[in-house]
C-alpha atoms as one frame of an Amber mdcrd trajectory, in Angstrom:
protein
  68.194 194.853  83.467  68.213 195.128  87.195  71.386 194.272  89.124  69.920
 191.096  90.533  69.152 189.843  87.042  72.661 190.526  85.892  74.072 188.606
  88.864  71.884 185.604  88.128  72.841 185.647  84.467  76.543 185.869  85.327
  76.276 182.978  87.794  74.414 180.896  85.238  77.053 181.612  82.610  79.843
 180.742  85.038  78.205 177.471  86.019  77.619 176.539  82.412  81.238 177.205
  81.478  82.512 175.334  84.546  80.420 172.287  83.674  81.567 172.373  80.078
  85.191 172.656  81.203  84.781 169.719  83.645  83.202 167.596  80.931  85.972
 168.498  78.490  88.616 167.721  81.121  86.979 164.384  81.981  86.645 163.492
  78.321  90.254 164.346  77.634  91.373 162.500  80.804  89.560 159.332  79.801
  90.984 159.641  76.331  94.474 160.016  77.802  93.893 157.086  80.162  92.701
 154.928  77.289  95.756 155.884  75.313  98.021 154.934  78.247  96.232 151.584
  78.689  96.529 150.853  74.990 100.240 151.657  75.022 100.765 149.531  78.178
  98.858 146.624  76.653 100.916 146.765  73.488 104.097 146.958  75.558 103.150
 143.945  77.704 102.199 141.949  74.630 105.489 142.660  72.993 107.486 142.194
  76.244 106.388 139.014  78.138 109.164 139.515  80.690 107.687 142.808  81.763
 104.252 141.205  82.034 105.571 138.450  84.276 107.447 140.916  86.458 104.313
 142.997  86.805 102.247 139.966  87.782 104.817 139.021  90.417 104.786 142.507
  91.862 101.013 142.562  91.928 100.855 139.155  93.632 103.407 140.245  96.229
 101.440 143.387  96.918  98.221 141.412  97.390  99.995 138.949  99.694 101.211
 141.786 101.862  97.749 143.315 101.978  96.041 140.110 103.122  98.513 137.938
 105.089  95.971 136.656 107.587  93.374 135.744 104.968  95.956 133.834 102.936
  97.194 131.957 106.013  93.670 130.900 106.871  93.063 129.788 103.289  96.253
 127.688 103.188  95.786 126.088 106.639  92.499 124.296 107.463  90.800 125.183
 110.716  91.281 121.652 112.078  94.930 121.369 111.021  97.288 120.483 113.845
 100.570 122.229 114.439 103.478 120.121 113.219 105.677 118.933 116.097 109.297
 119.929 116.245 111.933 117.377 115.319 112.782 116.571 118.931 109.170 115.561
 119.549 109.286 113.087 116.642 112.533 111.486 117.759 112.489 108.095 119.493
 114.546 109.085 122.513 114.251 109.423 126.266 116.470 110.387 129.157 117.808
 107.126 130.632 118.289 108.837 133.981 114.529 109.339 134.172 113.846 105.591
 133.874 113.395 103.261 136.857 116.654 101.807 138.160 116.169  98.407 136.517
 115.303  99.850 133.094 118.155 102.362 133.262 120.632  99.555 133.982 119.392
  97.600 130.973 119.510 100.703 128.743 123.094 101.574 129.657 124.224  97.959
 129.260 122.666  97.658 125.796 123.993 101.063 124.785 127.539 100.060 125.688
 127.394  96.594 124.142 125.746  97.523 120.835 127.301 100.997 120.550 123.971
 102.788 120.305 123.199 106.128 121.943 121.580 105.630 125.372 118.677 107.999
 124.644 117.014 105.949 121.846 117.828 102.732 123.695 116.127 104.145 126.783
 112.969 104.825 124.755 112.998 101.268 123.395 113.609  99.771 126.837 110.688
 101.741 128.245 108.438 100.618 125.363 109.572  96.991 125.793 108.707  97.026
 129.484 105.322  98.543 128.701 104.571  95.968 126.003 105.892  93.149 128.156
 103.552  94.108 130.981 100.493  94.378 128.739 101.253  91.102 126.909 102.559
  89.166 129.950 106.006  88.682 128.418 109.404  89.243 129.964 110.584  92.614
 128.592 114.193  91.464 128.636 113.185  88.630 126.281 111.733  91.215 123.886
 114.934  93.240 124.061 117.023  90.103 123.527 115.125  89.357 120.315 115.736
  92.904 119.096 119.431  92.536 119.897 119.814  89.247 118.021 117.572  90.201
 115.096 118.788  93.697 114.227 121.366  94.849 116.797 118.940  97.748 117.386
 119.035  98.999 113.787 115.459 100.228 113.112 116.042 100.242 109.331 117.461
  96.725 109.005 116.017  94.539 106.254 116.692  90.955 105.229 116.922  89.741
 101.649 113.284  88.601 101.600 111.577  91.409 103.477 112.001  90.991 107.253
 112.195  94.586 108.428 112.874  96.783 111.418 114.048  96.210 114.964 112.342
  92.843 115.393 112.679  91.782 111.740 108.962  91.284 111.198 107.922  90.010
 107.770 106.026  93.124 106.720 104.400  91.535 103.674 103.086  88.676 105.817
 101.822  90.787 108.721 100.383  93.689 106.741  97.147  93.562 108.744  99.017
  94.276 111.965 100.338  97.539 110.531  96.973  98.855 109.331  96.134 100.499
 112.654  99.514 102.279 112.556  99.021 103.819 109.114 100.350 101.130 106.776
 103.488  99.161 105.994 105.861 102.122 106.241 105.226 102.081 109.988 107.537
  99.048 110.078 110.422 101.509 110.170 109.083 103.330 113.194 110.995 101.707
 116.065 108.174 101.634 118.620 105.585 100.465 116.074 107.858  97.668 114.876
 108.380  96.656 118.500 104.630  96.488 119.144 103.948  94.423 116.024 106.895
  92.146 116.783 105.551  91.519 120.281 102.174  90.560 118.807 103.847  88.081
 116.473 106.000  86.685 119.293 102.993  86.229 121.556 101.157  84.331 118.824
 104.202  82.144 118.215 104.586  81.271 121.907 100.876  80.468 122.229 101.097
  78.286 119.140 104.181  76.394 120.308 103.323  76.176 124.002 106.748  77.276
 125.228 109.267  80.093 124.973 111.894  78.147 123.058 109.294  76.629 120.758
 107.824  80.076 120.181 111.254  81.355 119.183 111.520  78.532 116.647 108.181
  79.620 115.192 109.254  83.273 115.266 112.372  82.574 113.220 110.421  80.330
 110.850 112.125  77.073 111.812 109.217  75.244 113.445 109.100  72.622 110.702
 112.839  72.413 110.165 115.257  69.968 111.723 116.849  72.770 113.780 116.784
  76.537 114.060 120.504  77.010 113.535 121.007  78.043 117.150 118.631  81.017
 117.004 116.660  80.192 120.153 119.862  79.470 122.078 121.324  82.848 121.127
 118.168  84.699 122.159 117.922  82.845 125.472 121.581  83.482 126.257 121.200
  87.202 125.561 118.026  87.208 127.629 119.885  85.879 130.649 122.672  88.428
 130.216 120.087  91.196 130.168 118.474  89.925 133.349 121.833  89.877 135.118
 122.626  93.360 133.793 119.339  94.573 135.277 120.226  93.057 138.627 117.589
  90.333 138.328 117.937  86.654 139.057 118.541  84.663 135.900 115.901  82.041
 135.294 115.519  79.067 132.966 112.714  79.590 130.479 110.369  76.773 129.525
 111.728  74.823 126.584 109.699  73.235 123.842 109.407  69.476 123.526 110.851
  69.106 120.086 112.810  66.247 118.607 116.545  66.621 119.071 118.188  67.304
 115.702 120.756  64.908 114.345 124.158  66.393 114.983 127.755  65.446 114.595
 129.563  63.923 117.539 130.743  66.587 119.945 134.070  66.621 121.772 133.991
  65.374 125.334 134.850  68.820 126.674 131.686  70.266 125.153 129.492  67.335
 126.160 130.354  67.919 129.819 130.081  71.720 129.663 127.263  71.869 132.204
 129.344  69.944 134.744 132.561  71.911 134.355 131.279  75.408 133.639 132.991
  78.083 135.745 131.132  80.542 137.931 129.505  83.481 136.078 131.991  86.207
 135.262 131.412  89.877 135.858 131.814  90.839 132.178 128.411  90.004 130.764
 129.405  90.909 127.195 131.993  88.160 126.796 131.674  85.497 129.481 129.010
  82.765 129.702 126.432  82.529 132.463 125.975  78.775 132.149 124.772  78.165
 135.676 121.775  80.455 135.231 120.517  79.842 131.699 118.482  77.196 129.929
 120.263  74.143 128.471 119.860  75.440 124.914 121.406  78.785 125.834 124.237
  77.021 127.692 125.092  75.052 124.574 125.171  78.270 122.520 127.641  79.835
 124.920 129.771  76.695 125.071 129.930  76.367 121.288 130.934  79.688 119.665
 130.951  77.954 116.278 127.244  77.219 116.569 126.304  80.818 115.799 128.444
  80.805 112.695 126.861  77.533 111.537 123.431  79.023 112.072 124.218  81.931
 109.755 125.767  79.596 107.188 122.893  77.081 107.304 119.839  79.212 106.601
 118.806  82.803 107.143 115.830  83.846 109.185 113.909  85.191 106.195 114.541
  82.019 104.193 113.248  79.955 107.091 110.089  82.026 107.219 109.543  81.635
 103.479 110.263  77.902 103.396 108.956  76.606 106.699 105.822  78.505 107.622
 104.576  81.015 105.028 101.342  81.565 106.981 103.143  82.870 110.049
């Protein structure tokens, strides 16, 4: 056999043996792999803890491999970034307010022992709502002061809630545009809804004092327990605190309630009242306020009788359930 033939035969033999060896190695490798898989499967079946640990490791590995894809899957494309806590807070810098609003904010903060920042935000919102609804913003703030003392989570025994003690169950429709009834505990939302209710009450009664009687639910009662007088008195204090001229608000033409005889000193309060004092928290401003408010300041016991006679929520439930 020539040399070339021998070389070809040797190469063919070598290739054949190499292929057979590769096939044998592959066959044995697959057999070994199958044996390992079988052993691992039996181990995982008999040891659930190992299976769970392996699944956790595998999940962690996949999360690390695809962080961006997982983030996109968890967050919709149109999802908005959640604001930080300071953006959700109802607060403002009182120094950034106009001079009149800042004076009111600091006065309320000191009197009701509330931080000036949230009070500043409420004062600003009250002035905005007062302008858009053609109401005196200090009247709005006076109602908040008398109703809740600026506690946004206050609630009466029958459901009057929030800063302005709005009957949430009665005025559910007014909260729909704000996301539902839970918005009653958002200070600014409660203020806006309360202003709507107040405006309706004043339009219904034809006067400020009459509107306050409707607001407290005492329109059909013999008297409002001094509620309107307290609000009007606080309103005048706020105006003086803001450096404004106190003014007498229009009073409703309602029948005078039957009352016990008053001492002569009280009956002549308007004639003998002293000049307004500088301390607006404690002294009356009788020369600048409406007659009803003057009587409230002259008779400290009237406020106590109002609380003992009937509560605001009970008046709403008994007197005017449609309001």
